[in-house]
N, C-alpha and C positions, 0 to 999 in steps of 0.2 A: 430525426435520428441523431445519435451521438456516437462518436468513435473515440475509444480510449486506447492509447498506445503507451505501454510501459517500457521502461529501459532501466539499465543500471544493475541488473543481476550479474551473478558470476560466482567464481570460486574464491573463498577467503579463508584464512586460517582462524582457528578459535581465538577470540579476543580482538579480532580485526573489525573493520567498519566497512559499510557499504551505504550508498544512498540510491534509493529507487526514485524514479520520476514517472509520472503518469500525466500525459497531455490529453486533454479533451478537445474535440473539435466537432463542428456541426451545430445542431440546435441545442446548445448548452444553456440550461436554466441557471441564472446567476445565484439562485437560492438553493442550489442543490447541496446535498451532503456527499462528501467523498470519503472513501475508506479503502483500507488495504486489508485483504484477506490472504490466508495462506492455506495450502493443502499439502501435507506430507503424504508419502506413499502409505496406503492402507488406512489413512485417517480421514475424518471428515474435514471439510473446509471450515475454517474458523476466522472470525473477525479479529484482526490484530489491532487496528487503530482506525478511528474515524474523526472527521472534522467537519463542522458545520460551516455555512457561508460566513457566519459571524466569528468563527475561530474557536468555538468550543470544541474541546477534544475529549476523547475517551480511549482507553487502552485496555487490552487484556492484561490480567495481572502478571503473566509471565514475561512481559516486555517492559513493564513500567520501570522507569529509571534508565532504560537502555535505548529505547526507540523514541523518536520524536517525529510526529506528523505535522506538516505545515502545508500551506497552500498560497498561491499567488493568484488571486481572482482575475487580475487583468490578463493573465496568461492562461487561465483555465487549467492550471497545473497543480498537482498535489505531489508532495515529496514524502518519503519515509527515510529518515536518517537512522541507521541501525548501527549501534556501537556495542562493544563487548559481546560480539556474536558468539553463540554457542552451537555445538553440533545439532542440538535439538531445534535450532532455528531453520535448519535445512528444509526447504519446501519450495513449491511453486507459489509465487506471490502474485495475487490478482488485484487489480484496481477496480473499484465499483463506484458508480455515480448514481445517485437516486434522488428523486423529488416527486412527491405525490405517488401516482401509480406507475411512473416510469422508472426503469432502472436499466443500467448498461454496465457491461463488464468488458475488461480488457482481455487480451489473449494469454496473459500470464508471463512471468519472467522467473527463471530458475535461480534460486540462491542456494549455494552449497557451502557449508561450513565444515572444513575438514583439514587436518594436517597432512 
């Protein structure tokens, strides 16, 4: 089993920045892929960014140039640096870890972008 704990959400004004963290513990596979998803009220959950164990990244178009995903393998932690935040970035952000047939989700952290 793997446990994922997110932190770093909160309320921020448009144009501001936040950094989310997700720490994995338990039977973590070092070759796992880690990613951030978000779900806004009334919308489907969407992949925001993902990063492989080797550091290859991928982003949804709406956050390219504003968000940066990174990971520290020694700490089993993935980060999401979010800059130039917009009201449409408001959502619950979830961390996911997956490898092979196994996948794990965090409990989510709320990000609200509002003046």
